[in-house]
PAZAPA-4460 file (N, C-alpha, C; in steps of 0.05 Angstrom, whole numbers, plus 32768, in hexadecimal, padded with zeros to 4 digits):
% residues 118
    n_x    n_y    n_z   ca_x   ca_y   ca_z    c_x    c_y    c_z   seq   type   mol
   88C1   8885   8DA1   88D2   888D   8D83   88C2   887C   8D6E     1      M     A
   88C4   8899   8D59   88AE   8890   8D40   88C3   8886   8D2B     2      K     A
   88BD   8871   8D1A   88D5   886C   8D0C   88C8   885F   8CF0     3      I     A
   88D0   886E   8CD3   88CA   885E   8CC3   88DD   8855   8CB3     4      L     A
   88D7   8836   8CAD   88E9   8824   8C9B   88D6   8824   8C7C     5      V     A
   88EE   8830   8C6E   88EC   8824   8C4C   8902   8811   8C3F     6      I     A
   88F4   87F9   8C3D   8906   87E7   8C31   88F4   87D5   8C1A     7      D     A
   88FD   87D2   8C04   88EB   87C2   8BF6   88EB   87A2   8BFA     8      D     A
   88FB   8797   8C10   88F3   877D   8C18   88E4   877F   8C2D     9      S     A
   88CC   8770   8C2C   88B6   8768   8C3F   88C1   875A   8C56    10      K     A
   88D2   8744   8C53   88E4   873A   8C66   88F1   8754   8C7D    11      E     A
   88FF   8761   8C6F   8909   8773   8C83   88F7   8786   8C94    12      I     A
   88E7   8793   8C85   88D5   87A0   8C8F   88C4   8792   8CA5    13      T     A
   88BD   877B   8CA3   88B2   8772   8CB2   88BF   876D   8CCC    14      Q     A
   88DB   8766   8CC9   88EF   875F   8CE1   88ED   8778   8CF0    15      M     A
   88F8   878C   8CDF   88FB   87A3   8CED   88E9   87AA   8D01    16      L     A
   88CB   87A7   8CF4   88B3   87AC   8CFE   88AE   87A6   8D1B    17      S     A
   88B6   8786   8D1A   88B2   8774   8D2E   88C9   8780   8D40    18      K     A
   88E3   8783   8D42   88F6   878F   8D53   88E9   87A4   8D5A    19      F     A
   88F2   87BB   8D52   88E3   87D6   8D59   88CB   87CF   8D68    20      F     A
   88B0   87CC   8D61   88A2   87C5   8D7B   88A3   87BD   8D8E    21      N     A
   88B6   87A6   8D8D   88BA   8794   8DA9   88CB   87A8   8DBE    22      S     A
   88D9   87BF   8DA9   88E5   87D1   8DC0   88D6   87EB   8DC7    23      K     A
   88B9   87E5   8DBE   88A4   8800   8DC4   88A8   8819   8DB6    24      G     A
   88B2   8818   8D99   88B3   8828   8D88   8897   882B   8D71    25      F     A
   8894   8844   8D70   8881   8847   8D5C   888A   8842   8D3D    26      D     A
   8886   882E   8D31   8891   8825   8D17   887D   8826   8D00    27      I     A
   8881   8832   8CEA   8874   882F   8CD6   8888   8826   8CC0    28      T     A
   8883   8812   8CAB   8890   8804   8C99   8883   8803   8C7E    29      A     A
   888F   8806   8C6D   8889   8808   8C4D   889D   87FC   8C3A    30      T     A
   888F   87E9   8C29   88A2   87E3   8C11   88A1   87EE   8BF6    31      N     A
   8897   8808   8BF8   8894   8816   8BE3   88A3   8831   8BE9    32      D     A
   88BA   8833   8BD8   88C4   8852   8BE4   88B6   886D   8BD9    33      P     A
   88A3   886B   8BCA   888D   8885   8BC5   887C   8884   8BDE    34      M     A
   8876   8873   8BE9   8865   886E   8BFD   8870   887E   8C18    35      E     A
   888E   886E   8C17   889C   887D   8C2E   88A3   8898   8C2B    36      G     A
   88A5   88A4   8C13   88AE   88C0   8C09   888F   88D1   8C15    37      L     A
   8879   88C8   8C0D   8867   88D5   8C12   885E   88D7   8C33    38      T     A
   8865   88BC   8C44   8866   88C2   8C65   8878   88D3   8C6A    39      K     A
   888F   88D5   8C63   88A2   88E8   8C69   889A   8906   8C6A    40      I     A
   888F   890A   8C51   8882   8922   8C51   886C   8930   8C5E    41      R     A
   885D   8919   8C65   8842   891F   8C76   8841   8917   8C90    42      N     A
   8860   890F   8CA0   885B   8906   8CB7   887B   890E   8CC5    43      E     A
   887B   890A   8CDC   8898   8910   8CE9   889E   88F5   8CF2    44      K     A
   88B9   88F1   8CED   88BE   88D4   8CFA   88D7   88E1   8D05    45      F     A
   88E4   88C7   8D1D   88FC   88D4   8D2A   8912   88C7   8D1B    46      D     A
   890C   88B6   8D0D   8923   88A2   8D01   8916   8895   8CE5    47      A     A
   8925   8898   8CCE   891C   888C   8CB4   8930   8879   8CAF    48      I     A
   8929   8866   8CB0   893C   8848   8CA1   8938   8845   8C85    49      L     A
   894A   8850   8C76   8944   884F   8C55   895D   883D   8C42    50      L     A
   8950   8827   8C3D   895E   8812   8C28   8964   8822   8C10    51      D     A
   8981   881C   8C0E   898E   882C   8BF1   897F   881A   8BD8    52      V     A
   8985   8807   8BDA   897C   87F5   8BBF   8960   87EB   8BBE    53      S     A
   894E   87FE   8BAB   893A   87F6   8BAA   892D   87F5   8B8A    54      M     A
   891B   87EB   8B84   890C   87EF   8B68   8901   8806   8B63    55      P     A
   88FE   8811   8B48   88F7   8827   8B46   8902   8841   8B4C    56      V     A
   88FA   884A   8B6C   8905   8860   8B76   891A   8854   8B8F    57      V     A
   8939   885B   8B88   8943   8851   8B9D   8949   8862   8BB6    58      T     A
   8957   8858   8BC9   895D   886E   8BE1   8960   888E   8BD8    59      G     A
   897D   888B   8BC4   8982   889D   8BBC   8971   88B2   8BAF    60      F     A
   895B   88A3   8BA1   8947   88B2   8B98   8934   88BF   8BAE    61      G     A
   8930   88B3   8BC2   8920   88C0   8BD3   892C   88D0   8BE6    62      V     A
   8948   88D0   8BE5   8959   88EA   8BF3   8953   88FC   8BE3    63      I     A
   8959   88FA   8BC6   895C   8912   8BB5   8945   8924   8BB2    64      D     A
   892A   8912   8BB3   8911   8920   8BB1   8910   892F   8BCA    65      L     A
   8916   8925   8BE3   8915   8936   8BFC   8927   8950   8BFD    66      L     A
   893D   894A   8BED   894C   8960   8BF2   8947   8975   8BDD    67      A     A
   893B   896E   8BC5   892C   897F   8BB1   8915   898F   8BBD    68      G     A
   8904   897F   8BCB   88EF   8992   8BD9   88F8   89A1   8BF7    69      D     A
   890A   899E   8BFE   8916   89AC   8C15   890E   89A0   8C30    70      G     A
   8905   8986   8C30   8903   8979   8C4B   8917   8967   8C56    71      T     A
   892D   8960   8C40   893C   894A   8C4D   894B   8956   8C64    72      L     A
   8955   8971   8C67   8963   897D   8C7A   8950   8978   8C98    73      K     A
   893A   8976   8C98   892A   8971   8CAC   8925   8951   8CB7    74      D     A
   8938   893F   8CAB   8934   891D   8CAB   8947   8913   8CBA    75      Q     A
   8943   88FE   8CC9   895C   88EB   8CD5   895B   88D2   8CC9    76      N     A
   8964   88D5   8CAF   8962   88BB   8C9E   8981   88AD   8CA0    77      I     A
   897C   8895   8CA7   8993   8881   8CA6   898E   886C   8C91    78      F     A
   89A4   886D   8C7F   89A3   885A   8C65   89AA   883F   8C6E    79      I     A
   89A0   8828   8C62   89AC   8813   8C62   89AE   8801   8C49    80      F     A
   89C3   87F2   8C44   89C6   87E2   8C29   89D8   87D0   8C30    81      S     A
   89C7   87B8   8C20   89E0   879E   8C1B   89F1   87A3   8C01    82      A     A
   89EC   87BA   8BF4   8A01   87BA   8BDD   8A16   87D0   8BE4    83      S     A
   8A2D   87C8   8BD5   8A44   87D9   8BDF   8A3E   87F5   8BCA    84      N     A
   8A46   880C   8BDF   8A43   8827   8BD2   8A56   8830   8BD7    85      I     A
   8A5F   883A   8BBE   8A77   884C   8BBA   8A82   885A   8BCD    86      P     A
   8A9B   885E   8BD9   8A9C   8871   8BF2   8A99   888A   8BED    87      E     A
   8A9E   8893   8BD5   8A9A   88AE   8BCB   8A81   88BA   8BCD    88      V     A
   8A70   88A5   8BC2   8A53   88A3   8BC5   8A3E   88A5   8BDD    89      Q     A
   8A4E   8894   8BF2   8A48   8895   8C05   8A51   88AC   8C1D    90      L     A
   8A69   88B4   8C16   8A6A   88CD   8C24   8A60   88E7   8C18    91      K     A
   8A56   88E4   8BFD   8A47   8900   8BFD   8A27   88FE   8C00    92      N     A
   8A1C   88E3   8C06   8A06   88E2   8C11   89FF   88E7   8C30    93      L     A
   8A1A   88DC   8C3E   8A18   88EA   8C5B   8A20   8903   8C5D    94      L     A
   8A24   8912   8C4E   8A2F   892E   8C52   8A11   893F   8C51    95      R     A
   89F8   8933   8C49   89E0   893E   8C43   89D3   8945   8C5A    96      K     A
   89C8   895D   8C62   89B5   8961   8C74   89A4   894B   8C77    97      D     A
   89A2   8940   8C8C   8984   8933   8C90   8990   8913   8C8E    98      G     A
   89AA   890D   8C86   89AE   88F4   8C83   89C2   88EC   8C97    99      V     A
   89BB   88DD   8CAC   89CC   88D9   8CC4   89DE   88BE   8CC6   100      R     A
   89DB   88AD   8CB0   89ED   8893   8CB9   89ED   887E   8C9F   101      G     A
   89FA   886D   8C9B   89F7   8857   8C8E   8A01   883D   8CA2   102      F     A
   89EB   882A   8C98   89F2   880D   8CA6   89ED   87FB   8C92   103      L     A
   8A04   87EB   8C8F   8A06   87D2   8C79   89F5   87B9   8C83   104      K     A
   89E5   87B1   8C74   89DB   879C   8C77   89E7   877B   8C74   105      K     A
   89E9   876A   8C7D   89D3   876D   8C95   89E5   8778   8CAE   106      P     A
   89D1   877D   8CBF   89D6   878B   8CD8   89CA   8780   8CF7   107      M     A
   89DF   8788   8D05   89D3   8780   8D22   89BA   878B   8D28   108      E     A
   89A6   8785   8D31   898E   8798   8D3B   8993   87A8   8D4E   109      L     A
   89A6   87A0   8D65   89AB   87B0   8D7D   89BF   87C8   8D6F   110      N     A
   89D3   87BF   8D5A   89E2   87DB   8D57   89CF   87ED   8D43   111      E     A
   89B8   87E7   8D39   89A9   87F1   8D28   899E   8805   8D39   112      L     A
   8993   87F7   8D53   8981   8806   8D65   8994   881C   8D77   113      L     A
   89AC   8817   8D79   89BE   882C   8D84   89C4   8847   8D73   114      M     A
   89CA   8839   8D57   89D1   884B   8D43   89BE   8864   8D41   115      T     A
   899C   885C   8D43   898D   886E   8D40   8982   8879   8D57   116      I     A
   898A   8877   8D6D   8982   887F   8D81   8995   888E   8D90   117      T     A
   89AD   8891   8D87   89BD   88A3   8D92   89BD   88C2   8D89   118      K     A
***
């Protein structure tokens, strides 16, 4: 399974990289949402873990850009955040083709693994 992690926190991308590598997954991680966007457009990932709260371009911005160029529907994006997202905004986000789920930080790594592999 090929996974992309986009999160502005180096600690989180390092932790998730170590975890998924230990499970035998092909993991790519970036702390730059624009670099992540380029990777999504140029490569195929089985799952994308996307942080919502990032400076400059948020996870919402990444999703909007993918929707705008028609590539969102082909993705398997799981958003995650430590921030409280208003329920209406979360429901609207989860209705978009390509957005598969939401996980609240902090999260159990085994729960994350089960969520993205089912």
